[in-house]
C-alpha positions in Angstrom: 11.9 -1.0 21.4 10.9 -2.1 24.9 8.4 0.7 25.3 6.7 -0.1 21.9 6.2 -3.7 22.9 4.6 -2.8 26.3 2.3 -0.2 24.7 1.3 -2.7 22.0 0.6 -5.3 24.6 -1.9 -3.1 26.3 -3.5 -1.6 23.1 -4.1 -5.0 21.4 -6.5 -6.4 23.9 -8.6 -3.2 23.9 -8.9 -3.2 20.1 -10.1 -6.8 20.0 -12.6 -6.2 22.8 -14.2 -3.2 21.0 -14.3 -4.9 17.6 -16.8 -7.6 18.6 -19.7 -8.1 16.2 -23.2 -9.5 16.4 -25.0 -11.4 13.7 -28.6 -10.4 13.7 -31.1 -12.3 11.6 -34.7 -13.1 11.5 -37.9 -13.1 9.5 -40.5 -10.3 9.3 -44.1 -11.5 9.6 -47.3 -9.6 9.5 -50.1 -10.1 12.1 -51.4 -13.1 10.1 -48.0 -14.8 10.0 -47.3 -14.1 6.4 -43.8 -13.1 5.3 -43.3 -9.4 4.6 -41.1 -9.1 1.5 -38.6 -6.2 1.2 -39.4 -4.7 4.6 -36.9 -2.1 6.1 -35.2 -3.2 9.3 -33.4 -0.4 11.2 -31.1 -0.7 14.2 -30.4 2.5 16.1 -27.8 2.6 18.8 -28.9 3.6 22.3 -25.5 5.0 23.1 -24.7 7.0 19.9 -27.0 8.9 17.6 -24.5 8.4 14.7 -24.8 4.6 14.8 -27.8 3.7 12.6 -27.7 0.4 10.5 -30.3 -0.9 8.2 -31.1 -3.8 5.9 -34.0 -4.9 3.7 -35.7 -8.3 4.1 -35.6 -10.5 1.0 -38.7 -11.9 -0.8 -39.3 -14.4 2.0 -39.2 -11.8 4.7 -35.8 -13.0 5.9 -32.9 -10.7 6.8 -29.4 -10.8 8.1 -27.0 -8.1 9.3 -23.7 -7.9 11.1 -23.6 -5.2 13.8 -21.0 -3.9 16.1 -21.6 -4.9 19.7 -23.8 -2.2 21.3 -27.3 -1.6 22.6 -29.9 -1.1 19.9 -33.6 -0.4 19.7 
C-alpha cells in the first residue's frame, strides 16, 4: 500500500503537466480585410508528424479550437 501511494504521488504531477491545453481562436481575413467564411485552419505539430488538428471557420471567418500544449506551425 505504501509503494502504491508513493508511485501515485510521482505519476500524478506528470500527468497533469502533460495534459495542458491551449485555446486557439481568431478570425480569417483576406488581403482586403474581409472575413473568409468556411476557411480550413490546420495546426501541425513541430514535434510529432502524427499530431495534426484542424477546424473550419464559421460564416464570419471566426474559429476556435482546443489544442494540446505543443509547438505548432
